[in-house]
N, CA, C and O of each residue as an XYZ file, in Angstrom:
496
protein
N     110.105     87.167   -106.407
C     111.495     86.985   -105.996
C     112.018     88.218   -105.262
O     112.597     88.114   -104.181
N     111.807     89.369   -105.861
C     112.233     90.618   -105.237
C     111.151     91.081   -104.272
O     109.980     91.191   -104.636
N     111.556     91.346   -103.051
C     110.614     91.794   -102.041
C     111.254     92.868   -101.175
O     112.420     92.769   -100.793
N     110.474     93.886   -100.878
C     110.903     94.975   -100.013
C     109.854     95.171    -98.935
O     108.659     95.229    -99.227
N     110.292     95.272    -97.699
C     109.378     95.427    -96.576
C     109.821     96.608    -95.735
O     110.915     96.606    -95.171
N     108.964     97.615    -95.654
C     109.257     98.799    -94.854
C     108.752     98.618    -93.432
O     107.784     97.899    -93.187
N     109.416     99.276    -92.509
C     108.986     99.291    -91.125
C     109.538    100.532    -90.452
O     110.415    101.203    -90.996
N     109.030    100.836    -89.277
C     109.550    101.943    -88.492
C     108.680    103.180    -88.462
O     109.001    104.144    -87.766
N     107.594    103.174    -89.198
C     106.716    104.323    -89.188
C     105.952    104.431    -87.885
O     105.972    103.521    -87.056
N     105.279    105.557    -87.716
C     104.510    105.772    -86.515
C     104.095    107.214    -86.370
O     104.209    108.009    -87.303
N     103.615    107.542    -85.193
C     103.175    108.895    -84.867
C     104.259    109.603    -84.082
O     104.767    109.076    -83.092
N     104.610    110.789    -84.524
C     105.653    111.558    -83.860
C     105.272    113.035    -83.880
O     104.606    113.500    -84.805
N     105.695    113.760    -82.865
C     105.425    115.188    -82.799
C     106.389    115.964    -83.684
O     107.490    115.491    -83.964
N     105.989    117.148    -84.126
C     106.906    117.973    -84.912
C     108.240    118.158    -84.193
O     108.285    118.389    -82.985
N     109.310    118.054    -84.953
C     110.641    118.144    -84.384
C     111.213    116.814    -83.957
O     112.395    116.727    -83.623
N     110.403    115.783    -83.960
C     110.853    114.467    -83.556
C     111.564    113.732    -84.667
O     111.788    114.269    -85.752
N     111.916    112.489    -84.375
C     112.680    111.676    -85.314
C     112.085    110.284    -85.445
O     111.454    109.765    -84.525
N     112.300    109.701    -86.600
C     111.949    108.323    -86.868
C     113.017    107.719    -87.763
O     113.669    108.417    -88.540
N     113.181    106.427    -87.640
C     114.102    105.705    -88.502
C     113.332    104.606    -89.221
O     112.826    103.674    -88.597
N     113.254    104.728    -90.523
C     112.578    103.737    -91.336
C     113.572    102.706    -91.838
O     114.727    103.022    -92.124
N     113.109    101.477    -91.941
C     113.929    100.395    -92.460
C     113.275     99.791    -93.688
O     112.050     99.716    -93.786
N     114.096     99.369    -94.609
C     113.642     98.690    -95.817
C     114.435     97.408    -95.940
O     115.595     97.421    -96.350
N     113.809     96.306    -95.586
C     114.458     95.002    -95.649
C     114.221     94.376    -97.016
O     113.081     94.244    -97.461
N     115.294     93.997    -97.666
C     115.210     93.453    -99.015
C     115.455     91.951    -99.013
O     116.223     91.433    -98.203
N     114.800     91.273    -99.920
C     115.033     89.861   -100.156
C     114.912     89.589   -101.644
O     114.222     90.307   -102.368
N     115.586     88.551   -102.087
C     115.575     88.224   -103.500
C     116.641     88.945   -104.302
O     116.824     88.665   -105.487
N     117.330     89.852   -103.679
C     118.435     90.576   -104.305
C     119.256     91.208   -103.206
O     118.826     91.274   -102.054
N     120.418     91.662   -103.557
C     121.275     92.333   -102.587
C     121.287     93.824   -102.866
O     121.452     94.253   -104.007
N     121.113     94.598   -101.825
C     121.069     96.049   -101.987
C     122.423     96.603   -102.392
O     122.534     97.767   -102.778
N     123.432     95.786   -102.307
C     124.770     96.225   -102.677
C     124.902     96.479   -104.172
O     125.846     97.143   -104.603
N     123.973     95.962   -104.969
C     124.092     96.053   -106.423
C     122.983     96.854   -107.092
O     122.975     96.980   -108.316
N     122.074     97.383   -106.340
C     120.952     98.095   -106.931
C     120.698     99.407   -106.218
O     120.958     99.556   -105.024
N     120.188    100.345   -106.979
C     119.766    101.604   -106.395
C     118.489    101.396   -105.582
O     117.575    100.692   -106.012
N     118.438    102.006   -104.423
C     117.271    101.929   -103.556
C     116.776    103.345   -103.288
O     117.552    104.229   -102.924
N     115.501    103.544   -103.469
C     114.921    104.853   -103.247
C     113.826    104.822   -102.204
O     113.173    103.799   -101.993
N     113.635    105.956   -101.556
C     112.520    106.173   -100.648
C     111.582    107.192   -101.273
O     112.013    108.220   -101.795
N     110.298    106.889   -101.212
C     109.262    107.755   -101.742
C     108.200    107.953   -100.678
O     108.128    107.205    -99.702
N     107.389    108.955   -100.876
C     106.273    109.148    -99.969
C     105.045    109.624   -100.736
O     105.139    110.295   -101.764
N     103.897    109.249   -100.196
C     102.631    109.600   -100.802
C     101.714    110.139    -99.720
O     101.327    109.418    -98.800
N     101.377    111.395    -99.837
C     100.479    112.043    -98.901
C      99.111    112.205    -99.540
O      99.012    112.338   -100.760
N      98.053    112.197    -98.737
C      96.711    112.373    -99.290
C      96.594    113.644   -100.114
O      96.979    114.724    -99.665
N      96.064    113.512   -101.314
C      95.864    114.659   -102.168
C      97.098    115.148   -102.887
O      97.048    116.168   -103.575
N      98.197    114.450   -102.745
C      99.436    114.873   -103.380
C      99.992    113.775   -104.281
O      99.650    112.600   -104.150
N     100.843    114.187   -105.181
C     101.531    113.241   -106.037
C     102.655    112.559   -105.272
O     103.181    113.095   -104.297
N     103.009    111.374   -105.731
C     104.126    110.672   -105.138
C     105.395    111.502   -105.273
O     105.660    112.084   -106.326
N     106.157    111.551   -104.225
C     107.368    112.351   -104.187
C     108.577    111.479   -103.906
O     108.581    110.687   -102.964
N     109.587    111.630   -104.720
C     110.849    110.979   -104.438
C     111.540    111.692   -103.291
O     111.726    112.908   -103.337
N     111.917    110.957   -102.273
C     112.497    111.531   -101.066
C     114.011    111.406   -101.045
O     114.722    112.375   -100.778
N     114.494    110.211   -101.328
C     115.924    109.963   -101.252
C     116.271    108.729   -102.057
O     115.418    107.880   -102.319
N     117.522    108.639   -102.443
C     117.992    107.484   -103.193
C     119.461    107.262   -102.881
O     120.213    108.206   -102.643
N     119.851    106.004   -102.887
C     121.250    105.661   -102.690
C     121.691    104.731   -103.811
O     121.027    103.736   -104.103
N     122.807    105.059   -104.429
C     123.359    104.251   -105.504
C     124.285    103.196   -104.928
O     124.933    103.411   -103.904
N     124.340    102.059   -105.596
C     125.235    100.991   -105.158
C     126.615    101.113   -105.769
O     127.599    100.675   -105.174
N     126.698    101.700   -106.945
C     127.959    101.766   -107.670
C     129.005    102.598   -106.947
O     130.156    102.181   -106.821
N     128.611    103.768   -106.474
C     129.553    104.651   -105.808
C     129.057    105.155   -104.463
O     129.734    105.944   -103.804
N     127.883    104.703   -104.055
C     127.340    105.113   -102.776
C     126.775    106.510   -102.751
O     126.471    107.034   -101.680
N     126.629    107.122   -103.902
C     126.081    108.471   -103.961
C     124.668    108.496   -103.413
O     123.895    107.557   -103.609
N     124.342    109.562   -102.734
C     123.011    109.735   -102.176
C     122.370    110.997   -102.721
O     123.048    111.961   -103.076
N     121.059    110.966   -102.778
C     120.294    112.084   -103.305
C     119.096    112.337   -102.408
O     118.522    111.412   -101.833
N     118.730    113.607   -102.297
C     117.629    113.995   -101.439
C     116.776    115.054   -102.100
O     117.275    115.933   -102.803
N     115.497    114.954   -101.866
C     114.612    116.026   -102.277
C     114.945    117.280   -101.480
O     115.362    117.200   -100.325
N     114.760    118.421   -102.097
C     115.057    119.675   -101.412
C     114.281    119.814   -100.109
O     114.759    120.423    -99.152
N     113.100    119.255   -100.082
C     112.245    119.385    -98.912
C     112.771    118.643    -97.691
O     112.361    118.936    -96.568
N     113.673    117.685    -97.894
C     114.187    116.900    -96.773
C     115.690    117.030    -96.601
O     116.256    116.489    -95.650
N     116.330    117.730    -97.494
C     117.780    117.895    -97.428
C     118.193    118.494    -96.085
O     117.635    119.495    -95.635
N     119.173    117.863    -95.463
C     119.643    118.323    -94.174
C     118.903    117.732    -92.997
O     119.361    117.843    -91.859
N     117.769    117.105    -93.248
C     116.979    116.501    -92.179
C     116.940    114.979    -92.261
O     116.903    114.299    -91.235
N     116.948    114.449    -93.468
C     116.878    113.004    -93.684
C     118.231    112.483    -94.136
O     118.991    113.179    -94.809
N     118.517    111.250    -93.756
C     119.749    110.594    -94.168
C     119.448    109.162    -94.586
O     118.847    108.399    -93.830
N     119.867    108.805    -95.784
C     119.702    107.448    -96.265
C     121.015    106.694    -96.075
O     122.094    107.258    -96.256
N     120.917    105.433    -95.714
C     122.105    104.623    -95.514
C     121.803    103.175    -95.868
O     120.646    102.788    -96.038
N     122.850    102.392    -95.974
C     122.714    101.009    -96.400
C     123.591    100.116    -95.540
O     124.740    100.451    -95.256
N     123.051     98.988    -95.130
C     123.790     97.979    -94.391
C     123.770     96.716    -95.240
O     122.786     95.976    -95.243
N     124.845     96.477    -95.950
C     124.886     95.344    -96.867
C     124.790     93.999    -96.140
O     124.186     93.056    -96.653
N     125.374     93.913    -94.968
C     125.332     92.666    -94.214
C     123.910     92.287    -93.845
O     123.567     91.105    -93.810
N     123.087     93.281    -93.571
C     121.689     93.038    -93.229
C     120.761     93.165    -94.423
O     119.555     92.946    -94.309
N     121.329     93.521    -95.568
C     120.549     93.701    -96.790
C     119.380     94.658    -96.547
O     118.243     94.398    -96.940
N     119.693     95.750    -95.900
C     118.676     96.697    -95.463
C     119.118     98.122    -95.758
O     120.294     98.464    -95.629
N     118.167     98.936    -96.151
C     118.376    100.362    -96.356
C     117.552    101.120    -95.328
O     116.421    100.741    -95.023
N     118.121    102.185    -94.801
C     117.472    102.954    -93.760
C     117.227    104.389    -94.210
O     117.914    104.914    -95.087
N     116.250    104.995    -93.599
C     116.009    106.410    -93.779
C     115.834    107.031    -92.403
O     114.796    106.867    -91.761
N     116.851    107.741    -91.961
C     116.783    108.453    -90.695
C     116.142    109.802    -90.935
O     116.631    110.591    -91.744
N     115.057    110.072    -90.244
C     114.296    111.292    -90.432
C     114.334    112.100    -89.145
O     113.831    111.662    -88.110
N     114.929    113.272    -89.215
C     115.034    114.162    -88.072
C     114.279    115.455    -88.347
O     113.934    115.769    -89.486
N     114.036    116.187    -87.280
C     113.349    117.478    -87.388
C     112.087    117.367    -88.232
O     111.859    118.162    -89.143
N     111.292    116.390    -87.921
C     110.112    116.111    -88.726
C     109.092    117.240    -88.644
O     108.919    117.885    -87.610
N     108.434    117.451    -89.762
C     107.425    118.482    -89.897
C     106.086    117.845    -90.251
O     106.051    116.737    -90.788
N     104.993    118.528    -89.957
C     103.688    117.979    -90.335
C     103.587    117.649    -91.827
O     102.903    116.697    -92.203
N     104.250    118.413    -92.662
C     104.220    118.170    -94.093
C     104.942    116.891    -94.497
O     104.835    116.458    -95.644
N     105.672    116.284    -93.575
C     106.307    115.004    -93.838
C     105.335    113.841    -93.689
O     105.673    112.705    -94.022
N     104.153    114.108    -93.200
C     103.157    113.064    -93.020
C     102.820    112.415    -94.357
O     102.442    113.097    -95.309
N     102.959    111.109    -94.422
C     102.721    110.380    -95.661
C     102.952    108.899    -95.416
O     103.456    108.495    -94.368
N     102.576    108.105    -96.398
C     102.995    106.717    -96.430
C     104.334    106.671    -97.152
O     104.464    107.172    -98.269
N     105.305    106.080    -96.521
C     106.643    106.015    -97.085
C     106.897    104.633    -97.674
O     106.634    103.611    -97.039
N     107.405    104.624    -98.877
C     107.702    103.404    -99.596
C     109.176    103.355    -99.968
O     109.787    104.381   -100.267
N     109.733    102.167    -99.947
C     111.037    101.984   -100.552
C     110.862    101.208   -101.848
O     109.906    100.452   -102.014
N     111.789    101.406   -102.746
C     111.704    100.788   -104.060
C     113.102    100.591   -104.619
O     114.060    101.234   -104.189
N     113.198     99.696   -105.581
C     114.482     99.435   -106.205
C     114.372     99.509   -107.719
O     113.338     99.184   -108.301
N     115.441     99.935   -108.333
C     115.557     99.965   -109.779
C     116.157     98.641   -110.208
O     117.316     98.365   -109.900
N     115.388     97.806   -110.920
C     115.889     96.475   -111.268
C     116.949     96.449   -112.353
O     117.499     95.390   -112.654
N     117.241     97.593   -112.942
C     118.154     97.633   -114.073
C     119.404     98.461   -113.838
O     120.217     98.620   -114.749
N     119.572     98.988   -112.640
C     120.715     99.866   -112.436
C     121.126     99.940   -110.977
O     120.296     99.845   -110.073
N     122.399    100.108   -110.771
C     122.916    100.377   -109.449
C     123.063    101.859   -109.182
O     123.536    102.266   -108.121
N     122.657    102.659   -110.143
C     122.764    104.108   -110.073
C     121.370    104.714   -109.948
O     120.418    104.241   -110.569
N     121.262    105.747   -109.152
C     120.010    106.488   -109.060
C     119.833    107.289   -110.346
O     120.408    108.366   -110.499
N     119.049    106.765   -111.253
C     118.899    107.370   -112.570
C     117.833    108.452   -112.586
O     118.063    109.565   -113.060
N     116.680    108.111   -112.067
C     115.576    109.053   -112.014
C     114.527    108.520   -111.062
O     114.530    107.339   -110.715
N     113.635    109.390   -110.646
C     112.567    108.968   -109.740
C     111.561    108.046   -110.412
O     110.763    107.399   -109.734
N     111.591    107.983   -111.723
C     110.649    107.150   -112.452
C     111.175    105.800   -112.864
O     110.501    105.090   -113.610
N     112.350    105.415   -112.410
C     112.989    104.189   -112.854
C     112.843    103.028   -111.875
O     113.518    102.010   -112.030
N     111.987    103.157   -110.882
C     111.841    102.125   -109.857
C     110.622    101.260   -110.140
O     109.521    101.772   -110.338
N     110.821     99.955   -110.157
C     109.757     99.024   -110.536
C     109.290     98.111   -109.410
O     108.179     97.585   -109.473
N     110.105     97.912   -108.388
C     109.736     97.042   -107.280
C     109.549     97.869   -106.033
O     110.403     98.675   -105.663
N     108.407     97.655   -105.385
C     107.997     98.491   -104.271
C     107.615     97.674   -103.052
O     107.149     96.541   -103.167
N     107.816     98.258   -101.893
C     107.337     97.666   -100.666
C     105.892     98.039   -100.412
O     105.257     98.700   -101.233
N     105.377     97.613    -99.273
C     103.974     97.846    -98.944
C     103.722     99.212    -98.318
O     102.578     99.662    -98.250
N     104.763     99.862    -97.869
C     104.641    101.181    -97.281
C     104.501    101.158    -95.774
O     104.024    100.181    -95.197
N     104.917    102.237    -95.144
C     104.758    102.402    -93.710
C     104.306    103.833    -93.439
O     104.841    104.782    -94.012
N     103.325    103.976    -92.571
C     102.713    105.275    -92.319
C     103.558    106.095    -91.360
O     103.977    105.611    -90.308
N     103.801    107.334    -91.734
C     104.461    108.308    -90.877
C     103.506    109.470    -90.673
O     103.061    110.095    -91.636
N     103.195    109.754    -89.431
C     102.302    110.855    -89.107
C     103.011    111.799    -88.153
O     103.447    111.396    -87.075
N     103.122    113.046    -88.553
C     103.764    114.075    -87.740
C     102.686    115.059    -87.314
O     102.156    115.809    -88.135
N     102.372    115.050    -86.048
C     101.276    115.869    -85.553
C     101.414    116.092    -84.061
O     101.964    115.262    -83.338
N     100.899    117.237    -83.612
C     100.857    117.531    -82.191
C      99.603    116.956    -81.554
O      99.397    117.108    -80.349
């Protein structure tokens, strides 16, 4: 019932930008917390950003603060991640996920529904 589909990944040079989309179905993003995560080879999964539905609060990992922006379009039932000033260390598969029990970003470990991921590669 719950489905998340990421898109927008690709190859970009350092300093470039990408906009990722997370299209949701089976639920409305207006009522649930949506998070973005990334998984790079040889590294643990990292929580990148999260947006709460209750008050619209947003959260960012220190590594992306000031460069990434998460947003939500309720009419399109889609969450976005605008990524600017990309660095090679941002290279990873990016996933969006939702917390099925809360509209608040509780923790990075509270997400149970995941998309298939989209590859982001930052390289010269």
